[in-house]
N, C-alpha and C positions, 0 to 999 in steps of 0.2 A: 217075595213072600206070594203066598197064593191065599186069595180070599173067596168065600164061598157065599153065596146070597140066595135066598128064596125069592121069587119075584112073582109078578103077575102078567109076564109076558107071555101072552097065550096066543098071538095072532101075528100074521106077516106085518101088519101095519106097527103094531107095536114093537115087534122085532126090528124093523127098520129104524123106528125111532131111537130106540135104545142103543142100536149100533152107531149113529150119529153122535148121539149125547155122549157115550163112552168114549168115541174117538177124539172128540172136542175136550172132555174133561180130562182124559188119561192117555194123551197121543203116545206114550211111550209103553203102555201095558199091552199085554196080550189077554183077549179075553174071549169066551165063548158061552153059549148059552145051550142047554139040555131040555129042550121043549118036550122032550118024551118022558121025562121025569115028572111025578105028580106035583113037584114044587117048581117046576120051570126054573131050573138051577142055572144060575151066572157063576162062572168062575173067572176070576180076575187074577193075572199073574202081574206083578208090579213091584219095583223098588220104592215106590212112593208109598206113604201109609194111605189107607183108603177106609171109610166107613160109610154106612149108609145113608148118613146125612149129606155126604157128597153126591150122592146119586138120586136124591129126592127131587120128583118132578111131579108133573099133573097126568102123566099119560100111564105110567106102571108104577107099583109099590116094589119096594126091596129092602129085605130084612137080613141082616147077616146071621149066617148060621155058625155056631160054635161047634 
């Protein structure tokens, strides 16, 4: 399944942190960020169910788009 999130990842340091966090939380997922999009989109392809609660942290916001 593909999940799409609006994020506040707008810098290299936030991107680096997000990549580490997602890698630890979802080791079998494939993801990418589109920081050129105004919503700093995060797309995750995963067989596991994912919601924004799983991605909550103190560095960046993450809201699932429908």
